[in-house]
C-alpha positions as CSV (number, residue, x, y, z in Angstrom):
1,M,-1.9,13.3,17.3
2,R,-2.5,9.7,17.0
3,T,0.8,7.5,17.8
4,A,1.5,4.1,16.2
5,Q,3.2,1.6,18.6
6,H,5.0,-1.7,18.5
7,Y,3.1,-4.8,19.1
8,I,5.2,-7.3,21.3
9,D,4.3,-10.7,22.8
10,G,0.8,-9.8,22.9
11,H,1.0,-6.1,24.1
12,W,1.1,-2.7,22.3
13,V,4.3,-1.2,23.6
14,D,5.2,2.6,23.5
15,L,8.6,3.7,24.1
16,G,11.8,2.0,25.4
17,A,14.3,3.4,27.8
18,G,15.9,6.5,25.9
19,A,13.9,6.1,22.9
20,A,11.7,8.9,21.3
21,H,8.9,9.4,18.8
22,G,9.0,10.1,15.3
23,E,6.7,11.8,13.0
24,S,4.8,10.6,9.8
25,I,4.3,13.4,7.5
26,N,1.3,14.1,5.0
27,P,2.8,14.1,1.7
28,A,-0.1,16.2,0.4
29,T,0.3,19.0,2.9
30,G,4.0,18.5,4.3
31,E,2.5,19.0,7.8
32,P,2.9,15.9,10.4
33,A,0.2,13.5,10.4
34,A,0.8,10.9,13.0
35,R,3.5,9.8,15.5
36,F,5.3,6.6,15.7
37,A,7.3,4.7,18.4
38,A,11.0,4.5,17.3
39,G,12.2,1.1,17.8
40,S,15.5,-0.2,18.8
41,P,17.6,-3.5,18.4
42,A,16.6,-4.3,22.1
43,D,12.8,-4.2,20.8
44,A,13.6,-6.4,17.8
45,D,15.2,-9.0,20.3
46,A,12.1,-8.7,22.5
47,A,9.9,-9.6,19.6
48,I,12.1,-12.3,18.1
49,A,12.0,-13.8,21.3
50,A,8.5,-13.8,21.8
51,A,8.0,-15.3,18.5
52,R,10.6,-18.0,19.1
53,R,8.4,-18.8,22.2
54,A,4.9,-18.8,20.4
55,F,6.4,-21.2,17.7
56,D,8.3,-23.8,20.1
57,Q,6.0,-23.8,23.2
58,T,2.5,-23.4,21.6
59,D,0.3,-25.5,19.4
60,W,-0.2,-22.6,16.9
61,R,2.1,-24.6,14.3
62,R,-0.1,-27.5,14.6
63,S,-3.4,-26.0,14.4
64,P,-4.4,-25.5,11.0
65,R,-8.0,-25.1,11.5
66,L,-7.5,-22.5,14.0
67,R,-5.1,-20.6,11.8
68,S,-7.5,-20.6,8.9
69,D,-10.5,-19.6,11.1
70,V,-8.0,-16.4,12.6
71,L,-7.1,-15.5,8.9
72,L,-11.0,-15.5,7.9
73,R,-11.7,-13.3,11.2
74,F,-8.7,-11.1,10.2
75,A,-10.2,-10.6,6.5
76,D,-14.0,-9.9,8.0
77,Q,-12.3,-7.4,10.3
78,L,-10.2,-5.7,7.7
79,A,-13.3,-5.2,5.8
80,A,-15.1,-4.1,8.7
81,H,-12.4,-1.2,8.9
82,T,-12.1,-0.4,5.4
83,D,-13.1,3.4,5.6
84,E,-11.0,4.3,8.5
85,I,-7.9,2.5,7.0
86,A,-8.4,4.0,3.7
87,D,-8.5,7.4,5.2
88,W,-5.2,6.8,6.9
89,L,-3.4,5.6,3.7
90,V,-4.7,8.6,1.9
91,I,-3.2,10.9,4.6
92,L,0.0,9.2,5.1
93,N,0.9,7.8,1.8
94,G,-0.6,10.5,-0.5
95,K,-2.5,7.7,-2.8
96,L,-5.9,8.4,-4.3
97,R,-8.7,6.7,-2.2
98,R,-9.6,4.7,-4.8
99,E,-6.4,3.1,-4.7
100,A,-6.7,2.8,-1.0
101,L,-10.1,1.0,-1.1
102,G,-8.5,-1.2,-4.0
103,E,-5.5,-2.2,-1.9
104,I,-7.6,-3.1,1.3
105,A,-10.0,-5.3,-0.7
106,A,-6.9,-7.1,-2.2
107,G,-5.6,-7.9,1.4
108,V,-9.2,-9.3,2.3
109,S,-9.1,-11.3,-0.5
110,E,-5.5,-12.6,0.1
111,L,-6.4,-13.2,3.6
112,R,-9.6,-15.5,2.6
113,Y,-7.5,-17.3,-0.1
114,Y,-4.6,-18.4,2.4
115,A,-7.5,-19.4,5.2
116,G,-8.3,-22.0,2.5
117,L,-5.0,-23.2,1.9
118,A,-4.0,-23.4,5.6
119,R,-6.4,-26.5,6.0
120,N,-4.5,-28.2,2.7
121,L,-1.1,-28.5,3.6
122,A,-0.8,-31.9,2.4
123,G,2.5,-33.9,2.0
124,R,2.6,-37.2,0.3
125,V,3.7,-40.9,0.9
126,L,5.5,-43.2,-1.3
127,E,6.1,-46.9,-1.1
128,V,9.9,-47.1,-2.0
129,E,10.1,-50.9,-1.9
130,P,8.0,-53.4,-0.7
131,G,7.0,-52.4,3.3
132,C,9.3,-49.7,3.1
133,Y,7.6,-46.1,3.2
134,A,8.8,-42.3,2.8
135,S,6.5,-39.8,4.3
136,L,7.2,-36.3,3.0
137,E,5.5,-33.9,5.4
138,R,5.1,-30.2,5.0
139,E,5.9,-28.1,8.3
140,A,6.2,-24.6,9.3
141,A,9.6,-23.1,8.7
142,G,9.6,-21.2,12.3
143,V,10.0,-17.5,12.9
144,A,9.4,-15.4,9.9
145,V,10.4,-11.9,9.5
146,I,8.5,-9.4,7.1
147,I,10.2,-6.1,6.1
148,L,7.5,-3.8,4.2
149,P,8.0,-0.7,2.3
150,W,5.5,2.3,2.5
151,N,3.8,2.3,-1.0
152,A,1.3,-0.4,-0.5
153,P,1.5,-1.2,3.2
154,I,-1.6,-3.2,3.5
155,T,-1.5,-5.4,0.5
156,L,2.0,-6.1,1.2
157,L,1.6,-6.9,4.8
158,V,-1.0,-9.1,3.9
159,R,0.8,-10.8,0.9
160,S,3.6,-12.0,3.2
161,L,1.8,-12.8,6.8
162,A,-1.1,-14.5,5.5
163,P,0.8,-17.3,3.8
164,A,3.2,-17.1,6.8
165,L,0.5,-17.7,9.3
166,A,-1.3,-20.2,6.9
167,A,1.6,-22.2,7.2
168,G,2.2,-22.3,10.9
169,C,5.2,-19.7,11.2
170,T,5.1,-17.1,13.8
171,A,6.2,-13.6,12.6
172,V,8.0,-10.3,13.4
173,I,7.1,-7.3,11.2
174,K,8.8,-4.4,10.5
175,P,6.5,-1.7,8.8
176,A,7.5,1.5,7.0
177,F,7.5,4.5,9.5
178,Q,5.7,6.6,6.9
179,T,2.3,4.5,7.2
180,A,2.9,3.4,10.4
181,L,-0.6,4.1,11.8
182,A,-2.3,2.7,8.9
183,H,-0.2,-0.4,9.6
184,N,-1.2,-0.7,13.1
185,L,-4.9,-0.3,12.3
186,A,-4.5,-3.2,9.9
187,L,-2.8,-5.4,12.6
188,Q,-5.3,-4.7,15.2
189,C,-7.9,-6.4,12.8
190,L,-5.8,-9.7,13.7
191,T,-4.6,-8.8,17.4
192,T,-8.1,-8.4,18.7
193,D,-8.7,-12.2,18.2
194,E,-7.9,-13.5,21.4
195,R,-7.5,-17.4,19.9
196,V,-4.0,-15.8,18.4
197,P,-1.1,-16.8,21.2
198,A,0.9,-13.9,22.6
199,G,4.0,-13.4,20.3
200,A,2.8,-15.3,17.4
201,V,2.6,-11.9,15.6
202,N,4.8,-8.8,16.6
203,S,5.7,-5.5,15.1
204,V,8.5,-3.1,15.7
205,I,8.7,0.2,13.9
206,E,11.8,2.2,13.1
207,A,12.9,5.1,10.7
208,G,16.4,3.7,10.5
209,S,17.9,0.2,9.9
210,A,19.2,-1.2,13.2
211,V,16.2,-2.8,13.7
212,S,16.4,-4.5,10.6
213,Q,19.8,-5.6,10.8
214,Q,19.1,-7.2,14.0
215,L,15.9,-9.2,12.6
216,C,18.1,-10.1,9.5
217,A,21.5,-11.1,11.5
218,S,19.4,-13.1,14.3
219,P,20.0,-16.9,14.6
220,D,16.5,-17.2,15.9
221,V,14.9,-15.7,12.8
222,D,14.2,-18.6,9.9
223,V,12.7,-16.8,7.1
224,I,13.0,-13.3,5.8
225,S,10.3,-11.9,3.4
226,F,11.3,-8.3,2.0
227,T,9.8,-6.0,-0.6
228,G,11.8,-2.9,-1.3
229,S,14.6,-1.5,-3.3
230,T,17.2,-3.9,-4.9
231,A,20.0,-1.9,-3.0
232,V,18.5,-2.8,0.2
233,G,17.6,-6.6,-0.9
234,K,21.3,-7.2,-1.5
235,R,22.2,-5.8,2.0
236,I,19.7,-8.0,3.7
237,A,21.0,-11.1,1.4
238,A,24.4,-10.3,2.8
239,T,23.6,-9.8,6.4
240,A,21.3,-13.0,6.3
241,A,23.9,-15.1,5.0
242,G,25.7,-15.5,8.4
243,T,22.9,-17.8,9.4
244,L,21.7,-19.2,6.1
245,K,18.0,-17.7,6.5
246,R,15.5,-18.7,3.5
247,L,15.0,-15.3,1.7
248,S,11.8,-13.9,-0.2
249,L,13.0,-11.0,-2.0
250,E,10.8,-9.0,-4.3
251,L,12.7,-6.2,-5.3
252,G,12.9,-3.4,-8.2
253,G,11.3,-3.4,-11.5
254,K,11.8,-1.5,-14.8
255,A,8.5,-2.7,-16.4
256,P,8.1,-2.5,-20.1
257,A,5.1,-2.2,-22.0
258,L,5.6,-3.5,-26.0
259,V,3.3,-1.5,-28.1
260,F,2.5,-2.9,-31.8
261,D,0.9,-1.4,-34.9
262,D,-1.9,-3.5,-35.1
263,I,-3.3,-2.3,-31.4
264,D,-6.2,0.3,-31.1
265,L,-4.3,3.5,-30.2
266,D,-7.1,4.9,-28.1
267,R,-7.0,1.7,-26.0
268,A,-3.4,1.5,-25.7
269,V,-2.7,4.8,-24.8
270,A,-5.2,4.9,-21.8
271,G,-3.9,1.5,-20.7
272,I,-0.2,2.9,-20.3
273,V,-1.3,5.9,-18.8
274,S,-3.1,4.1,-16.0
275,G,-0.4,1.4,-16.0
276,S,2.4,4.0,-15.6
277,L,0.9,6.4,-13.0
278,I,-0.8,4.0,-10.5
279,L,0.5,5.3,-7.1
280,A,2.3,8.1,-9.1
281,G,4.4,5.7,-10.5
282,Q,5.8,4.2,-7.1
283,Q,5.0,0.7,-7.7
284,C,7.5,-2.0,-8.7
285,T,5.3,-3.2,-11.3
286,A,4.2,-0.2,-13.0
287,I,5.0,0.8,-16.6
288,S,8.4,2.8,-16.5
289,R,9.1,2.1,-20.2
290,V,6.9,2.2,-23.2
291,L,8.3,0.5,-26.4
292,V,6.5,1.4,-29.6
293,Q,6.5,0.3,-33.1
294,G,7.9,2.8,-35.6
295,S,5.1,3.0,-38.0
296,I,2.9,4.2,-35.3
297,Y,5.7,5.7,-33.0
298,D,4.9,9.5,-33.7
299,A,1.1,9.4,-33.5
300,F,1.4,7.2,-30.5
301,A,3.7,9.8,-29.0
302,D,1.5,12.6,-29.7
303,R,-1.4,11.1,-28.0
304,L,0.2,9.9,-25.1
305,A,1.9,13.0,-24.5
306,A,-1.6,14.8,-24.7
307,A,-3.1,12.3,-22.2
308,Y,-0.1,13.0,-19.9
309,R,-0.6,16.7,-19.9
310,A,-4.2,16.2,-19.2
311,V,-3.7,14.1,-16.1
312,R,-5.1,15.8,-13.0
313,V,-2.8,15.8,-10.0
314,G,-4.5,16.1,-6.7
315,R,-5.0,15.2,-3.0
316,G,-6.1,11.6,-2.5
317,D,-9.5,12.8,-1.1
318,D,-10.4,14.8,-4.4
319,P,-12.8,12.4,-6.3
320,Q,-11.6,14.5,-9.5
321,A,-7.8,13.5,-9.1
322,Q,-6.1,10.9,-11.2
323,M,-2.9,11.0,-9.6
324,G,-1.8,11.7,-5.9
325,S,1.5,12.9,-4.6
326,L,4.8,11.2,-4.2
327,I,5.7,9.9,-0.7
328,D,7.7,13.1,0.0
329,V,9.0,16.3,-1.2
330,A,12.6,14.7,-1.4
331,N,11.4,12.1,-4.0
332,R,9.5,14.8,-5.8
333,D,12.6,17.0,-6.1
334,R,14.5,13.9,-7.3
335,I,12.2,13.3,-10.2
336,A,12.1,16.7,-10.9
337,G,15.9,17.0,-11.0
338,L,15.9,13.8,-13.5
339,M,13.7,15.4,-15.7
340,E,15.8,18.7,-15.7
341,Q,18.6,16.4,-17.1
342,A,16.7,14.6,-19.5
343,G,16.9,17.0,-22.5
344,S,20.8,16.5,-22.6
345,I,19.9,12.7,-23.0
346,G,16.8,12.5,-24.9
347,R,13.8,14.2,-26.2
348,V,11.4,15.9,-23.6
349,L,7.7,15.2,-24.7
350,V,6.4,16.3,-21.4
351,Q,8.0,18.0,-18.4
352,G,6.3,17.3,-15.2
353,R,6.0,20.3,-12.9
354,I,5.4,21.4,-9.3
355,P,1.9,22.5,-9.3
356,G,1.0,25.6,-7.6
357,G,-1.9,26.9,-5.1
358,D,-2.4,24.8,-2.2
359,L,-0.6,21.7,-3.8
360,A,3.1,23.5,-3.8
361,R,3.1,22.5,-0.2
362,G,2.9,19.0,-0.8
363,A,5.0,16.1,-2.9
364,F,3.1,16.6,-6.0
365,L,4.4,16.7,-9.5
366,S,2.7,16.3,-12.7
367,P,3.8,13.1,-14.7
368,S,6.7,13.5,-17.3
369,L,7.4,11.8,-20.8
370,V,10.9,11.6,-22.5
371,A,11.9,9.9,-25.4
372,I,15.2,8.0,-25.1
373,E,17.2,5.5,-27.4
374,D,20.4,4.6,-25.5
375,L,19.7,1.6,-24.0
376,Q,22.6,2.0,-21.3
377,S,21.1,5.3,-20.1
378,D,20.2,5.4,-16.4
379,Y,16.7,6.4,-17.5
380,I,16.2,2.9,-19.1
381,Q,18.3,0.6,-16.9
382,R,17.8,2.3,-13.4
383,E,14.5,2.0,-11.3
384,L,13.2,5.7,-11.1
385,F,10.1,4.9,-8.8
386,G,8.1,8.1,-10.0
387,P,5.8,9.3,-12.6
388,L,8.6,9.5,-15.1
389,L,7.9,7.2,-18.2
390,V,10.7,6.9,-20.9
391,M,9.5,6.1,-24.6
392,E,11.6,3.7,-27.0
393,R,11.3,2.9,-30.5
394,F,11.3,-0.4,-32.4
395,D,10.6,-1.7,-36.0
396,T,10.6,-5.6,-35.4
397,E,9.8,-7.9,-32.8
398,E,13.4,-8.9,-32.5
399,Q,14.2,-5.6,-31.6
400,A,11.6,-5.1,-29.3
401,L,12.5,-8.2,-27.6
402,H,16.1,-7.3,-27.3
403,R,15.2,-3.8,-26.0
404,A,12.7,-5.3,-23.6
405,N,15.1,-7.9,-22.1
406,A,18.2,-5.5,-22.2
407,T,17.7,-4.9,-18.2
408,R,18.7,-6.4,-15.0
409,Y,14.9,-6.1,-13.7
410,S,12.8,-8.8,-14.6
411,L,9.5,-8.4,-12.6
412,A,6.5,-7.4,-15.0
413,S,5.9,-6.4,-18.6
414,S,3.3,-6.0,-20.8
415,V,2.5,-6.5,-24.5
416,W,-0.2,-4.6,-26.6
417,S,-1.4,-6.0,-30.2
418,G,-4.4,-6.9,-31.8
419,D,-2.9,-10.2,-32.8
420,A,-3.3,-12.6,-29.9
421,L,-0.8,-15.3,-31.5
422,R,2.0,-12.5,-31.9
423,I,1.1,-11.5,-28.0
424,R,1.8,-15.4,-27.0
425,R,4.8,-15.7,-29.2
426,V,6.6,-12.1,-27.7
427,A,5.5,-13.2,-24.2
428,A,7.4,-16.5,-24.4
429,R,10.5,-15.0,-25.0
430,M,10.2,-12.1,-22.5
431,R,12.5,-12.5,-19.5
432,F,9.9,-11.6,-16.9
433,G,8.1,-13.1,-13.9
434,T,4.9,-11.6,-15.4
435,V,3.8,-10.5,-18.9
436,W,0.1,-9.2,-19.5
437,A,-1.7,-9.1,-22.8
438,N,-3.4,-5.7,-23.5
439,T,-3.6,-4.6,-20.1
440,H,-1.2,-3.9,-16.6
441,N,-1.0,-4.4,-13.1
442,K,-3.6,-7.3,-12.7
443,L,-2.6,-8.8,-9.6
444,F,-4.5,-11.6,-7.8
445,A,-4.2,-13.7,-4.5
446,E,-4.5,-16.9,-6.9
447,A,-1.7,-15.9,-9.2
448,E,2.3,-15.8,-8.2
449,T,4.1,-13.0,-8.9
450,G,8.0,-12.4,-8.7
451,G,11.1,-11.9,-10.6
452,H,14.8,-13.0,-11.1
453,A,18.0,-11.0,-11.1
454,D,17.6,-7.6,-9.5
455,S,14.2,-8.1,-8.9
456,G,14.8,-10.7,-6.5
457,Y,13.7,-14.3,-6.0
458,G,11.1,-16.1,-4.4
459,R,7.1,-16.1,-5.3
460,L,4.4,-14.4,-3.7
461,H,0.6,-15.1,-3.9
462,G,-0.8,-18.3,-5.0
463,Q,0.1,-21.7,-3.7
464,E,4.0,-21.1,-4.2
465,G,3.6,-18.1,-1.7
466,L,3.4,-20.7,1.1
467,N,6.8,-22.2,-0.3
468,D,9.1,-19.7,1.8
469,F,7.3,-20.6,4.8
470,L,7.3,-24.4,5.0
471,E,9.8,-26.8,5.4
472,T,9.8,-30.5,4.2
473,K,10.7,-33.3,6.5
474,H,11.3,-36.7,5.3
475,F,10.3,-39.7,7.7
476,Y,10.9,-43.4,6.7
477,W,9.5,-46.4,8.3
478,E,9.2,-50.0,7.4
479,T,6.3,-52.4,7.8
480,R,8.0,-55.8,6.8
481,A,9.2,-58.3,9.2
């Protein structure tokens, strides 16, 4: 069985004193698929120290052309190892192979994008009065910690690591233990480049939270980039407050899709199905609420229910599968339990079931659809993170906006209509970091994403994605006599 190791100060490291290996489970079979080295606070300290030395004592942060070339080679190597990494994503995550391939392709694109920006970190100079100049210079922020979830481990690694390295930071990564081996395979595409100074990139694995707490509390860490749940994000913010670290937090989502009565129903149903069941609903931008105008509500509900019942659940390597497994049996049972309770709160249109046969051993669950009108219901207000879609009714634009915005989650949303002016008008009043028109989950390296309130703060992707990893220095000088 292959083992994922730590990477500290330019070396792959297995176990420290008194440590043990953990197991990563294949969610499609329930069987162990790989092992990982379980890290400790001492491993975290060693990684931070290595990153600090690389930042303070090497030329990495002053070498933008080198960093650009390193990111380009990283992209090429990641592309060259696509098949092996995709295989392990399917095994460890349970996602469909096409989802795994799309994830790696997105990572390659992101690396190439930030390779270009690495050579364009320009500041500005102003003459504030005759002979008096102010230079605003962009500099690397320091040591960046990147804490990752399991649902898209390659895309989310690159989404933070690429801008951090482009800016000139050094990094300590804490990957999810569930997908640690896939993470290692991706990281090896970078660490084989001998031009990267020892300590510039480090990685420590753990199944608990002691390593994360150490990383967040350390005074030698300058930036934390975290993707994950709102509850954990708030704990990270509290821990980091003692040293006033800069934080980039992409947290939970409760994405609504607003469906108006002038949309083509078949197109909208197909879009809602794909937008809600990506990664079995385990993506923070996935559609979790569908708000439908009253005049088409019944017809839309019938078509959407029929489409949900027809979804083929299967292993990620099954080319006929339309949705893979959840990450583990515990989460499968959690979502199944929510559906058992849903009938007392709303109207169950499609009740997800645990399939029989070989799939019964894994974390498989067919998708569920429930109609709920109470805006205060946990099914509407809480991130459920699974293949459970809530359907709601509205009659007017004002009602649609009121319902859509009645949430602390503000990450992503979509509007479905045949009227382009209506889409633009509604989008302008939706309090979400992203609003898609007649589609969902379109994410690009060039376009910033993020939310506010319980969806976190900061922006990832795009030019703004560099901001969390850069500082601005004001240098003043005079030329007058």
